[in-house]
C-alpha positions as CSV (number, residue, x, y, z in Angstrom):
1,M,0.1,-0.1,-0.1
2,K,0.9,3.3,-0.8
3,K,2.3,5.8,1.6
4,F,3.0,9.5,1.5
5,L,5.3,10.6,4.3
6,S,5.2,14.3,5.2
7,L,8.6,15.8,5.5
8,V,7.0,18.0,8.5
9,L,6.3,14.8,9.9
10,A,9.8,13.5,9.7
11,L,11.5,16.7,10.7
12,A,9.6,16.9,14.0
13,L,10.5,13.5,14.5
14,L,14.3,14.7,13.9
15,L,14.7,18.2,13.9
16,T,11.4,19.8,15.1
17,L,11.9,21.9,12.0
18,A,8.9,22.5,10.0
19,G,9.5,21.3,5.7
20,S,7.9,21.3,2.7
21,A,6.3,17.9,1.9
22,L,8.0,15.4,-0.2
23,A,6.5,15.7,-4.2
24,A,7.2,11.8,-5.1
25,D,4.9,8.5,-3.6
26,Y,6.6,5.8,-2.4
27,A,5.6,2.5,0.0
28,E,7.1,2.9,3.8
29,G,9.8,0.7,4.4
30,T,11.3,0.9,0.6
31,T,14.6,-0.7,0.6
32,L,17.4,1.5,-1.1
33,R,20.8,-0.8,-1.9
34,M,23.3,1.7,-1.7
35,A,26.7,1.3,-3.6
36,V,27.5,4.7,-1.6
37,G,30.5,5.8,0.0
38,Y,33.6,8.3,0.5
39,N,36.7,6.8,-0.9
40,S,37.1,3.5,1.9
41,A,35.6,1.3,3.7
42,K,35.5,3.3,6.5
43,T,33.9,6.1,5.3
44,G,30.5,4.7,3.8
45,I,27.0,5.0,5.2
46,V,27.5,1.7,7.7
47,F,30.3,1.1,10.2
48,D,33.4,-0.9,9.4
49,A,34.9,-3.3,11.9
50,E,38.1,-1.1,12.1
51,V,35.9,2.0,12.9
52,A,33.4,0.3,15.4
53,G,36.2,-2.2,16.6
54,E,34.0,-4.3,19.4
55,G,30.9,-1.6,19.6
56,V,31.6,2.5,19.9
57,T,29.0,4.5,21.7
58,L,28.5,8.0,20.6
59,A,27.6,11.2,21.9
60,D,23.8,10.2,21.3
61,G,24.5,7.4,23.7
62,V,23.9,4.5,21.1
63,T,26.5,2.1,20.8
64,Y,27.4,0.9,17.3
65,T,28.9,-2.1,15.7
66,A,30.5,-2.9,12.2
67,G,27.6,-3.3,9.8
68,S,25.5,-0.4,12.2
69,L,24.0,2.1,9.6
70,K,25.7,5.7,11.5
71,P,23.5,7.9,13.0
72,T,23.0,10.6,9.9
73,W,21.5,7.2,7.8
74,V,19.4,5.8,11.1
75,A,17.8,9.2,11.1
76,L,17.1,9.4,7.5
77,E,15.6,6.1,7.6
78,E,13.1,7.2,10.2
79,I,12.7,10.7,8.0
80,L,11.8,9.1,4.8
81,G,10.7,6.0,5.7
82,V,13.0,4.1,4.1
83,K,15.3,1.2,4.7
84,F,18.8,1.5,3.8
85,E,21.4,-1.4,2.5
86,S,24.7,-0.5,1.8
87,K,26.6,-2.0,-0.9
88,Y,29.1,-0.3,-0.8
89,Q,32.7,-2.2,-1.8
90,G,35.0,0.7,-0.1
91,N,36.4,2.1,-3.0
92,S,37.3,5.6,-4.7
93,A,34.3,6.6,-6.8
94,K,35.8,6.0,-10.1
95,D,36.6,2.0,-9.1
96,E,33.2,1.7,-7.6
97,F,31.5,2.9,-10.0
98,A,33.7,0.5,-12.3
99,Y,33.0,-2.5,-9.9
100,W,29.2,-2.0,-10.6
101,K,28.8,-0.9,-13.9
102,D,28.3,-4.1,-15.3
103,Q,25.8,-5.5,-12.4
104,L,24.0,-2.1,-11.7
105,A,20.7,-4.1,-11.1
106,E,22.1,-5.3,-7.9
107,V,22.2,-2.0,-6.8
108,D,19.5,1.4,-6.6
109,M,22.2,4.1,-6.2
110,V,26.2,4.1,-7.2
111,S,28.7,6.6,-5.9
112,G,31.1,7.6,-9.4
113,T,33.1,10.4,-10.5
114,A,31.1,13.0,-12.6
115,S,32.5,12.5,-15.8
116,L,32.3,8.8,-15.9
117,L,28.3,9.0,-14.8
118,S,27.7,11.8,-17.2
119,E,29.6,9.4,-19.8
120,N,27.3,6.5,-19.1
121,G,24.0,8.3,-17.7
122,P,22.2,7.5,-21.3
123,D,22.8,4.3,-21.3
124,L,23.0,3.4,-17.3
125,L,21.6,6.1,-15.0
126,I,18.4,7.7,-14.7
127,N,18.1,11.7,-15.8
128,L,17.5,13.3,-12.7
129,A,16.4,16.7,-15.3
130,E,13.1,14.9,-16.2
131,Y,12.1,14.6,-12.4
132,L,13.5,18.1,-11.1
133,D,9.8,19.3,-11.1
134,V,9.2,16.7,-8.5
135,M,12.4,17.2,-6.5
136,P,11.5,21.4,-5.7
137,N,14.7,21.2,-3.5
138,F,17.2,20.4,-5.5
139,K,15.6,22.2,-8.3
140,A,16.0,25.7,-6.5
141,Y,19.7,24.9,-5.9
142,L,20.7,24.5,-9.1
143,E,18.6,27.7,-10.7
144,A,20.5,29.4,-7.7
145,N,24.0,28.2,-9.0
146,P,24.1,28.6,-12.1
147,I,27.7,27.0,-12.9
148,V,26.4,24.0,-10.6
149,R,23.7,23.4,-13.4
150,L,26.3,24.1,-16.1
151,S,28.6,21.4,-14.0
152,I,26.6,18.6,-13.8
153,T,24.8,19.0,-17.2
154,G,26.0,15.7,-18.9
155,D,24.0,16.3,-22.8
156,T,23.0,20.4,-23.9
157,E,20.6,18.7,-26.7
158,T,18.8,17.1,-23.8
159,G,19.6,18.9,-20.4
160,A,20.3,15.3,-19.0
161,I,21.6,15.3,-15.4
162,Y,22.7,12.1,-14.6
163,F,24.1,12.5,-10.7
164,S,23.6,14.5,-7.5
165,P,26.7,16.9,-7.0
166,Y,28.7,16.9,-4.4
167,F,30.2,19.8,-2.6
168,D,33.0,20.2,0.5
169,G,31.4,23.8,1.1
170,V,30.6,26.0,-2.1
171,N,31.2,29.6,-2.9
172,D,34.0,30.0,0.1
173,I,37.4,29.8,-0.1
174,E,38.8,26.3,-0.2
175,R,43.0,26.3,0.5
176,M,45.2,29.2,2.8
177,P,48.7,30.4,3.1
178,L,49.7,29.2,6.8
179,M,52.8,29.9,8.8
180,R,54.6,29.6,12.2
181,V,53.3,33.1,13.0
182,D,55.1,33.1,16.1
183,W,58.5,32.7,13.8
184,V,57.6,35.6,12.3
185,T,57.0,38.1,15.5
186,K,60.0,36.5,16.6
187,L,62.2,38.1,13.6
188,L,60.6,41.1,12.7
189,D,58.8,42.8,15.6
190,G,60.4,45.0,18.3
191,E,62.7,48.0,18.7
192,G,65.9,48.6,17.3
193,A,67.9,46.2,15.4
194,F,67.2,42.3,15.9
195,A,70.3,40.0,17.4
196,A,70.9,36.6,18.2
197,D,74.3,34.9,19.6
198,A,74.2,32.7,16.4
199,S,72.7,32.2,12.9
200,N,74.0,30.6,9.9
201,E,74.3,32.6,6.3
202,T,71.8,32.9,3.5
203,A,72.6,30.4,0.5
204,E,74.1,32.5,-2.6
205,P,71.0,34.0,-4.6
206,V,69.3,32.7,-7.4
207,Y,65.7,33.9,-7.0
208,Q,65.6,37.5,-9.1
209,P,62.7,39.6,-8.3
210,Y,58.7,39.7,-9.7
211,M,57.4,42.7,-8.1
212,P,59.0,46.0,-9.4
213,T,62.1,47.7,-8.3
214,E,61.3,51.3,-8.5
215,G,57.8,53.4,-8.4
216,K,54.9,52.8,-5.9
217,V,52.3,49.7,-6.3
218,V,48.8,51.1,-4.0
219,I,47.3,48.0,-2.5
220,D,43.7,48.1,-0.9
221,V,44.0,46.5,2.8
222,V,41.8,45.6,5.6
223,T,42.0,47.8,9.0
224,L,44.3,45.9,11.9
225,D,40.9,46.4,13.7
226,G,38.7,44.5,10.5
227,T,36.4,46.9,10.3
228,A,36.9,49.1,6.8
229,V,39.5,49.4,4.1
230,E,42.7,51.6,3.7
231,T,44.9,51.8,0.8
232,I,48.4,51.6,1.3
233,A,51.8,51.6,-0.6
234,K,54.4,49.7,-1.5
235,D,57.4,52.3,-1.8
236,Y,60.5,51.2,-4.0
237,D,61.5,54.3,-4.5
238,A,62.3,55.1,-0.9
239,A,63.0,51.5,0.6
240,G,64.2,49.4,-3.4
241,N,62.9,45.6,-3.8
242,I,64.2,43.7,-1.0
243,V,64.9,40.4,-3.2
244,A,66.9,43.3,-4.9
245,K,68.8,44.6,-2.3
246,M,69.6,41.3,-0.7
247,N,70.9,39.9,-3.9
248,A,73.2,42.5,-4.2
249,A,74.7,42.3,-1.3
250,G,75.6,38.2,-1.7
251,K,75.6,36.1,1.3
252,M,74.9,37.4,4.8
253,S,74.3,36.3,8.1
254,G,71.1,35.6,9.1
255,V,70.8,38.7,11.7
256,E,71.7,40.9,8.4
257,A,69.1,39.3,6.5
258,V,66.6,40.1,9.1
259,N,67.6,43.9,9.7
260,M,67.5,44.4,6.0
261,L,64.0,43.1,5.7
262,R,63.3,45.4,8.8
263,T,64.6,48.3,7.7
264,Y,62.8,47.6,4.3
265,I,59.3,47.3,6.1
266,D,59.9,50.5,8.0
267,E,61.1,52.4,4.6
268,A,58.6,51.4,1.7
269,Y,55.3,50.8,3.9
270,N,56.9,54.2,5.7
271,G,56.7,53.6,9.4
272,Y,52.9,52.4,8.2
273,Y,53.5,48.4,10.5
274,G,55.4,50.0,13.1
275,T,57.5,48.0,15.8
276,E,54.8,45.1,14.6
277,R,56.5,44.2,11.3
278,S,55.3,40.8,11.3
279,N,51.6,42.7,10.2
280,L,52.9,43.0,7.0
281,F,52.5,38.6,6.7
282,I,50.6,37.9,9.6
283,G,48.3,40.6,10.6
284,Q,44.5,41.3,9.3
285,N,46.0,44.2,7.3
286,A,49.0,41.9,5.6
287,A,50.3,43.3,2.3
288,W,53.2,40.6,1.3
289,D,53.9,39.7,-2.0
290,A,56.1,36.5,-3.2
291,D,59.2,39.2,-3.0
292,E,58.6,39.6,0.2
293,L,57.8,36.1,1.2
294,V,61.5,34.8,0.0
295,A,62.9,37.7,1.7
296,L,61.3,36.5,5.0
297,L,62.2,32.8,3.5
298,R,65.6,33.2,3.6
299,C,65.7,34.5,6.9
300,V,63.8,32.0,8.4
301,V,66.2,29.4,7.3
302,A,69.0,31.4,8.4
303,N,68.3,31.3,11.5
304,P,67.0,28.2,12.9
305,Q,69.2,29.0,15.9
306,T,66.5,31.7,16.9
307,L,63.5,29.8,15.3
308,N,63.7,26.3,17.1
309,G,67.6,26.2,19.0
310,T,68.7,23.7,15.7
311,E,71.1,24.2,13.1
312,Q,68.4,23.3,10.6
313,V,64.9,24.5,10.0
314,E,63.1,24.1,6.3
315,G,60.9,27.1,4.6
316,L,58.1,25.8,2.2
317,F,56.7,21.9,3.0
318,S,53.9,19.7,1.4
319,R,51.0,17.8,3.7
320,E,52.9,15.0,2.6
321,D,56.7,15.4,0.9
322,N,56.2,12.1,-1.0
323,N,52.4,12.2,-2.1
324,N,52.0,13.3,-5.5
325,Q,48.3,14.1,-4.5
326,R,49.7,16.7,-2.0
327,R,52.8,18.1,-3.3
328,I,50.7,19.8,-6.1
329,D,49.7,21.8,-3.1
330,L,52.9,23.8,-4.2
331,F,52.3,24.8,-7.6
332,R,48.7,25.8,-6.8
333,F,50.6,28.2,-4.6
334,A,53.0,29.3,-7.0
335,G,49.4,30.4,-8.7
336,H,49.4,32.1,-6.3
337,L,52.5,33.9,-6.1
338,F,53.2,34.9,-9.1
339,G,49.5,35.8,-10.5
340,I,48.6,32.3,-12.6
341,R,45.3,31.2,-13.6
342,G,44.5,27.7,-13.9
343,L,47.0,26.1,-11.3
344,E,44.0,25.6,-9.2
345,S,41.0,25.3,-11.5
346,R,37.9,23.2,-10.7
347,Q,38.9,21.1,-13.9
348,D,41.9,20.1,-15.1
349,Y,44.2,23.2,-15.5
350,L,41.4,25.0,-17.4
351,Y,40.1,28.5,-16.6
352,V,38.3,31.4,-18.4
353,G,40.0,33.8,-19.9
354,T,39.1,37.9,-20.3
355,D,38.1,36.5,-24.4
356,G,35.4,33.8,-22.6
357,N,37.1,31.4,-24.1
358,L,38.7,28.2,-22.1
359,H,42.8,28.4,-21.6
360,D,45.3,26.1,-20.1
361,A,47.3,26.9,-17.8
362,R,49.6,23.8,-19.0
363,Q,50.0,25.8,-22.9
364,E,51.5,28.8,-21.0
365,A,54.5,30.2,-20.7
366,V,53.6,32.0,-17.7
367,A,52.9,28.9,-15.8
368,Y,56.3,27.6,-16.2
369,E,57.8,31.2,-15.6
370,A,56.5,30.6,-12.5
371,M,57.9,27.3,-12.0
372,G,61.3,29.1,-12.7
373,Y,60.6,31.7,-10.1
374,M,59.5,28.3,-7.4
375,N,62.9,26.6,-8.7
376,A,65.0,29.4,-8.0
377,M,63.7,29.4,-4.5
378,A,64.6,25.5,-4.0
379,Q,68.1,25.9,-4.8
380,E,68.3,28.5,-2.2
381,G,67.4,26.1,0.1
382,L,63.5,27.8,0.9
383,I,62.1,24.5,0.1
384,A,62.1,21.9,2.3
385,A,64.9,19.1,1.2
386,S,61.8,16.1,1.6
387,F,60.2,18.2,-0.8
388,I,63.1,18.3,-3.4
389,N,63.7,14.1,-2.6
390,G,60.0,12.9,-2.4
391,E,61.1,11.4,0.9
392,E,58.6,10.7,3.5
393,L,57.5,13.6,5.5
394,S,54.4,14.8,6.7
395,S,53.6,18.3,8.2
396,S,52.9,16.9,11.4
397,K,56.0,15.9,11.5
398,Y,57.4,19.0,10.5
399,L,55.2,20.7,13.6
400,E,55.9,18.2,16.1
401,N,59.6,18.6,15.1
402,D,59.8,22.2,15.0
403,A,61.0,21.9,11.5
404,G,59.0,23.7,8.9
405,F,57.8,27.2,8.2
406,M,54.7,27.3,5.7
407,S,52.3,25.6,3.5
408,Y,49.5,25.7,2.1
409,D,46.5,23.6,2.7
410,Y,43.1,23.4,4.5
411,N,43.0,25.4,7.5
412,Q,40.7,23.2,9.6
413,T,42.5,20.2,9.2
414,Q,46.4,21.1,9.6
415,T,45.4,23.8,12.7
416,A,44.2,21.5,14.2
417,L,47.6,20.1,14.7
418,N,48.7,22.9,17.0
419,A,46.7,21.0,19.6
420,T,48.3,17.7,18.8
421,K,52.0,18.4,16.9
422,L,53.3,21.7,18.6
423,Q,54.5,21.6,22.0
424,N,52.4,25.1,22.8
425,E,55.6,26.9,24.4
426,E,56.0,30.5,24.4
427,G,52.7,31.5,22.1
428,E,53.3,28.3,18.9
429,K,51.1,29.5,16.4
430,Y,50.5,27.8,12.8
431,M,47.9,29.7,11.6
432,A,46.8,30.5,8.4
433,V,47.8,34.0,6.9
434,M,46.3,36.4,3.9
435,V,46.3,35.2,0.3
436,P,49.3,37.4,-1.2
437,V,49.2,40.6,-3.7
438,A,50.7,39.6,-6.9
439,K,49.8,41.2,-10.4
440,W,46.8,39.5,-11.8
441,Y,45.7,40.0,-15.8
442,D,41.8,40.2,-15.3
443,G,41.4,42.3,-18.4
444,T,42.7,45.8,-17.0
445,E,45.0,47.1,-19.0
446,G,48.6,46.3,-17.9
447,G,47.4,43.7,-15.3
448,V,46.4,44.8,-11.8
449,F,48.5,44.2,-8.3
450,M,45.5,43.0,-6.2
451,R,44.7,39.6,-3.7
452,F,43.1,36.7,-5.5
453,T,42.6,33.6,-4.6
454,E,41.3,31.1,-7.1
455,S,40.9,28.2,-4.5
456,W,37.2,28.6,-4.1
457,R,34.5,26.1,-3.6
458,S,32.0,25.0,-5.9
459,V,30.9,21.1,-7.2
460,K,33.7,18.4,-6.8
461,T,34.8,15.7,-8.8
462,D,32.3,12.7,-7.3
463,G,28.6,12.1,-7.0
464,W,25.8,9.3,-6.5
465,A,23.4,8.4,-9.5
466,I,20.3,6.4,-9.5
467,S,20.8,3.0,-11.4
468,K,18.4,2.4,-14.1
469,A,18.7,-1.5,-13.8
470,G,18.1,-1.2,-10.0
471,V,15.2,0.8,-10.2
472,A,13.7,-0.7,-13.4
473,G,10.1,-1.4,-13.0
474,N,9.8,-0.1,-9.2
475,D,8.7,3.1,-8.9
476,D,9.0,2.9,-5.0
477,K,12.4,2.7,-5.3
478,L,13.1,5.5,-7.9
479,N,10.8,8.2,-5.9
480,A,12.6,7.0,-2.7
481,A,16.1,7.8,-4.5
482,L,14.3,10.7,-5.8
483,A,13.5,12.0,-2.1
484,L,16.4,10.9,-0.7
485,I,18.5,13.2,-3.4
486,D,16.2,16.3,-2.7
487,Y,15.4,16.2,0.7
488,A,19.3,16.1,1.4
489,Y,19.3,19.8,-0.7
490,S,16.8,21.3,1.2
491,E,18.0,23.8,4.1
492,E,17.2,20.8,6.8
493,G,19.1,17.7,4.8
494,Q,22.0,19.9,4.1
495,I,22.2,20.7,8.1
496,L,21.7,16.6,8.5
497,M,23.8,15.5,6.1
498,S,26.8,18.0,7.6
499,Y,25.6,18.2,11.0
500,G,24.5,14.5,11.6
501,P,20.6,14.3,13.5
502,K,20.1,16.2,16.2
503,A,21.5,14.4,19.1
504,F,24.7,15.6,18.1
505,I,23.3,19.5,18.0
506,K,22.3,21.8,20.8
507,E,18.8,22.5,20.5
508,G,17.8,25.7,20.1
509,E,21.3,27.7,19.7
510,T,22.7,28.8,16.5
511,F,25.2,31.1,15.4
512,L,25.9,33.6,12.4
513,F,27.6,31.8,9.8
514,N,28.5,33.4,5.4
515,G,25.1,35.3,6.8
516,K,22.9,32.3,8.0
517,E,21.7,31.4,11.3
518,M,23.1,27.5,11.6
519,P,23.0,24.9,14.5
520,V,25.1,25.0,17.3
521,I,26.9,21.6,18.0
522,A,26.9,19.8,21.2
523,D,29.5,19.7,24.0
524,A,29.8,16.0,23.7
525,T,30.1,15.8,19.8
526,Y,33.0,18.4,20.1
527,E,34.7,16.7,22.7
528,E,34.0,13.2,20.5
529,L,35.9,14.4,17.9
530,W,38.8,15.6,19.5
531,K,38.9,12.0,21.1
532,L,38.5,10.1,18.1
533,T,39.8,12.2,15.2
534,G,42.0,14.3,17.0
535,G,39.9,17.2,15.6
536,N,39.6,16.4,12.2
537,Y,36.0,17.1,11.6
538,T,35.8,15.4,8.0
539,N,36.9,12.1,9.3
540,Y,34.7,12.0,12.4
541,A,31.7,13.5,10.2
542,R,32.4,10.6,7.3
543,Q,33.5,7.5,9.5
544,Y,31.2,8.6,13.0
545,L,28.2,10.4,11.8
546,G,28.2,9.0,8.0
547,S,27.8,12.8,6.9
548,T,29.7,14.9,4.4
549,L,30.0,11.4,2.0
550,S,28.3,13.8,-0.5
551,F,25.4,16.3,-1.7
552,A,26.3,20.0,0.4
553,K,28.1,19.7,3.3
554,S,28.0,23.5,5.1
555,Q,31.2,24.5,6.6
556,A,29.6,25.8,9.3
557,F,30.2,22.3,11.5
558,E,33.7,22.4,10.5
559,Y,34.0,26.1,11.4
560,Q,33.2,25.2,15.2
561,C,35.5,22.3,15.4
562,T,38.8,24.3,13.9
563,H,41.1,24.8,16.2
564,E,41.2,28.4,17.8
565,I,44.1,29.6,16.2
566,G,42.4,28.2,13.2
567,K,39.2,30.7,13.6
568,E,42.0,33.5,13.8
569,G,43.7,33.1,10.4
570,A,40.9,31.9,9.0
571,G,38.0,34.6,9.9
572,R,40.7,37.6,8.7
573,I,40.5,36.1,5.5
574,S,37.1,36.0,5.5
575,T,37.1,39.8,6.5
576,A,39.0,40.5,4.1
577,I,36.7,38.5,1.4
578,G,33.5,40.6,2.6
579,L,35.0,43.6,2.0
580,G,35.8,43.0,-0.8
581,T,39.9,42.9,-0.8
582,I,40.5,39.3,-1.8
583,K,38.8,38.5,-5.2
584,H,37.7,35.2,-6.1
585,P,35.8,33.3,-8.8
586,E,31.9,33.3,-9.5
587,L,29.5,30.3,-9.3
588,A,28.1,32.2,-12.2
589,L,28.4,33.6,-15.7
590,T,29.7,36.9,-14.7
591,E,30.4,39.9,-17.1
592,N,34.1,39.8,-16.8
593,P,34.1,35.9,-18.4
594,W,37.9,36.1,-16.6
595,Y,36.0,35.4,-13.2
596,T,33.7,33.0,-14.3
597,S,34.5,29.4,-12.8
598,V,35.0,27.0,-14.7
599,P,32.7,23.6,-14.1
600,T,33.9,21.2,-12.3
601,V,33.0,19.0,-15.4
602,L,32.1,19.6,-19.0
603,P,28.8,17.5,-21.0
604,T,31.2,15.4,-23.8
605,T,29.6,13.2,-26.9
606,A,30.7,10.1,-27.7
607,D,33.3,11.4,-30.7
608,E,34.3,13.8,-28.2
609,K,35.1,10.7,-24.9
610,K,37.0,9.3,-27.9
611,E,39.3,12.0,-28.5
612,L,40.0,13.0,-25.0
613,S,41.0,9.2,-24.0
614,T,43.9,10.0,-26.8
615,Y,45.5,12.4,-25.1
616,K,46.5,10.4,-22.1
617,D,50.3,11.1,-22.5
618,L,48.9,14.7,-21.2
619,S,47.0,14.2,-18.2
620,D,49.3,11.6,-17.6
621,A,52.3,14.4,-17.4
622,F,49.7,16.1,-15.3
623,S,48.7,13.9,-13.2
624,S,47.3,15.2,-9.3
625,T,47.0,10.8,-8.2
626,K,48.8,10.3,-5.2
627,G,51.5,8.4,-7.2
628,G,51.5,10.2,-10.5
629,D,53.9,11.9,-11.9
630,N,53.4,16.1,-12.4
631,G,55.4,18.4,-14.8
632,F,54.7,21.6,-12.5
633,V,55.8,19.8,-9.6
634,N,58.5,18.9,-11.8
635,A,59.9,22.0,-12.7
636,I,60.0,23.0,-9.4
637,V,62.2,20.6,-8.3
638,N,64.1,20.5,-11.7
639,G,63.6,23.8,-13.1
640,I,62.3,24.8,-16.5
641,G,65.6,23.2,-18.5
642,D,65.3,25.1,-22.3
643,G,62.7,27.7,-21.2
644,A,59.8,28.7,-20.0
645,E,57.8,28.5,-23.7
646,T,59.8,25.4,-24.8
647,L,57.7,23.1,-22.3
648,A,54.2,25.1,-23.1
649,E,54.8,24.6,-26.5
650,K,55.6,21.0,-26.2
651,V,52.7,20.2,-23.9
652,E,50.7,22.7,-26.7
653,I,52.0,20.7,-29.8
654,D,54.1,17.6,-28.7
655,M,51.3,16.2,-25.9
656,S,48.2,17.8,-28.2
657,G,47.6,20.5,-25.9
658,D,45.3,22.2,-28.6
659,L,43.5,19.3,-29.8
660,Y,42.6,19.0,-26.5
661,L,41.5,22.7,-26.2
662,E,39.8,23.1,-28.9
663,V,37.5,19.9,-27.7
664,K,36.7,21.8,-24.1
665,N,36.2,24.8,-25.9
666,A,33.4,23.4,-28.2
667,E,32.0,21.6,-25.1
668,W,32.0,25.2,-23.1
669,V,30.6,27.2,-26.1
670,R,27.6,23.9,-25.9
671,I,26.8,24.6,-22.2
672,Q,27.0,28.0,-22.3
673,D,24.4,28.0,-25.5
674,Y,22.1,25.6,-23.7
675,Y,22.0,27.4,-20.3
676,K,21.1,30.7,-22.3
677,S,18.7,28.4,-23.7
678,L,16.8,28.0,-20.3
679,Q,16.7,31.9,-19.2
């Protein structure tokens, strides 16, 4: 017997919140076979033996064992009136779909990469676009975020959508520069000259100036108190370029280098930073650039005696120096330092140019010039030796051993190390700092010096789909699967899929996050995530709550779980974004196309798919996988050899980059034309 289950009743059972009723009918107790999860057996909808052990009791007072549904999915059963059966094999999205592709009659929903799901959709998966009228929440979400709609449209003839997208946060900054800010204050702050009983020498200079050596550069910054915007100048006529001055002096003691940098800051900014010169790098009113960072790194690596009491300290490092998936963060950071688009793209290395066309950073000489700057830094020993050699050393070890200064990574997971790895003596702080000033060619004549981040959250590359064969002839299963997706994009569903059930939330308490009132997590939840996962919200949510596996994850929960030091740095960046001094891509078709975010996936025809598959050399040469090889990383380590132009031409011609880009632009034109037809 069919039963319409009201969302109002469901939310009363779970969140005591009101909502709109589900639009599709299905029998209560309908079973959905779920081949879904997030990349490992630990992060499925049920507990695996490793996480559950002999049984784990969570903040809701329930003891869960291996095979038990996780709390979020227990709640969803109650809300939706369905039963979930896990069929997940514990694979990555790509491998999970590959496992089920030839046996999709055995499952109702399946994980996969966005590209695989779109490619296989016409034959194997349900077209969600045909059901948007019975999915009001999902439909409204797509209407509010045009680039999301463009990213998941698999066919521009029909407008087909074959998967529900996953967002690890949306319309928010993703990665940030992180520094041992206490080291910066030790070196730069105070009256008089810097002095130390011992220091090392700086290396023979290799890095050459990126910023001007004369004239002035005017920059908008947020005031130190975070309340307004003010304009300051980098006065090269008064101070010179710090790199040029250091290079002219040659090798010098660490003490001499610090005092040269101190004098430069005083003169270049006309005393703006006073005796708290560290604010150039770590303050709310920070205005640092690549050259100033190089000067600071020279000071850091030449003064280990002052900073950690040893003879050696490393400058830049990655989260895992032997893992290509993490090593690539250094070339992403290079994009920010030297104003290069496409190095932190949502898709491959693509970005939308001022001409409205797609461009590929791999085929542009300026990208390799940026790697040349990074290689010069490496030659001076400003990048960790373990990164250069690909050795097994992680950010947790760098911090635990007081051995590393700076990285570029996720704020929440990295600043949690303040509590677990730093000794927390004498104000030790590993914290996010402002993104750098660089020259960006956004269509402004001659380029413009500003802060811009390409690290902007949008659709991720994985999603969940409904199996045609699985739900064939069974409207109950189809409608229940549609209801699950639609509920996940409702306001209440987004909370559940981020926070877990109400037992993990403080009843009636909210806080303002990105302009919206969001729930506050329970004290027991906060204590539990530190106990179980060392403060790593994402691991706690995925492994124990069963949330943030897919759909739309709010950063509001993660923000509350961020270490206080992490909140401090992220708060300053958020203030700068809000006041417009850090610009970013938009999830919309912007008037100046340079500011349009590239869709995560573009619709590909069968012929285009076949053609793109022939460009394997191109994708392999710039891999982001753990064991892969990446040309930009190699250029940081080994240099740019015959030159930036030659490397760009090799990709364009020898690796058929021009043909690849031709296909991608054809897809881009089609998806824009389709979207315009909807207006």
